[in-house]
C-alpha positions in Angstrom: 191.2 20.2 175.1 192.9 16.8 175.1 191.1 13.7 176.2 194.5 11.9 176.8 195.5 11.2 180.2 198.1 13.9 181.4 201.8 12.5 181.7 202.5 11.9 185.3 199.0 10.6 186.3 195.8 12.5 187.3 195.2 16.0 186.4 195.9 18.4 189.0 193.8 21.2 187.6 192.2 23.1 190.3 194.2 21.7 193.0 196.4 24.1 195.1 199.4 21.8 195.4 201.3 24.2 197.6 198.7 23.7 200.4 198.1 19.8 200.0 200.1 16.8 200.6 198.9 14.4 197.6 199.5 10.8 197.2 198.2 9.5 193.8 199.3 6.9 191.4 198.1 3.8 189.3 197.5 0.1 190.0 198.4 -2.2 187.1 199.3 -5.8 186.2 200.9 -7.3 183.3 197.9 -6.8 181.0 197.4 -3.2 181.8 195.6 -0.9 184.4 193.5 -2.4 187.0 190.1 -0.6 187.4 187.8 -1.3 190.4 190.7 -2.1 192.7 190.5 -0.6 196.2 193.4 1.3 197.7 193.4 2.0 201.4 195.3 4.6 203.1 196.8 3.5 206.6 198.5 6.0 209.0 201.9 5.2 210.6 200.4 3.0 213.2 198.6 1.0 210.6 195.2 2.4 211.4 192.7 2.6 208.5 192.3 6.3 207.4 190.7 6.2 204.0 189.7 4.0 201.0 189.3 4.8 197.4 188.4 2.7 194.2 190.7 3.1 191.2 189.1 4.4 188.1 189.1 2.6 184.6 192.6 3.7 184.2 193.8 2.3 187.4 194.4 5.6 188.9 193.7 6.8 192.5 194.3 9.9 194.6 194.3 10.8 198.5 194.7 14.2 200.1 196.7 13.2 203.2 198.7 14.9 206.0 202.4 15.1 205.8 204.2 12.1 206.9 204.6 8.5 206.5 201.7 6.4 205.1 201.0 2.8 203.9 199.0 2.0 200.7 197.1 -1.3 200.9 195.8 -2.5 197.4 193.2 -5.0 197.0 192.1 -6.5 193.7 190.2 -9.5 192.6 192.6 -12.3 191.6 195.8 -10.6 193.1 197.5 -10.7 196.4 197.2 -7.7 198.6 200.0 -5.2 198.1 201.4 -2.8 200.5 203.5 0.2 199.6 205.2 2.9 201.8 204.9 6.4 200.8 206.1 9.7 202.3 203.6 12.6 201.8 204.7 16.3 202.0 202.8 19.5 201.7 203.6 21.2 198.5 204.4 17.9 196.6 202.8 15.1 194.9 203.9 11.5 195.8 203.3 9.4 192.7 203.0 5.7 193.4 203.0 2.8 190.8 201.5 -0.3 192.3 202.2 -3.5 190.2 199.9 -6.5 191.1 
C-alpha cells in the first residue's frame, strides 16, 4: 500500500462515484498546499450549504447535488476566493484554488 497521494487528488476508494456528484480539490499558494483553510459550498442562489477545512495537503471534498455551485475559500493572510463549479452525478469535479 502506497502512502503517496493518488494522482488527481483525494482517494475515491469506497466511494460509489456513479451515485454521487463529487466536488473536490486542493487549495494552494506559491509556497505549496494550504492546510486549515476553509472551503464553503454555496448553492446557485448564494446560500450557504456546507463548509469543510482543508487537510494538511490542502485537500477538500464535498458530496453535492447535481448543478451549479460556488466554492468560497477562506485562509489566513489571503483574499477570499470564489470559484464556480458544475457538479454532475457520476463524475468528480476537480478544482484547484490558488490563493
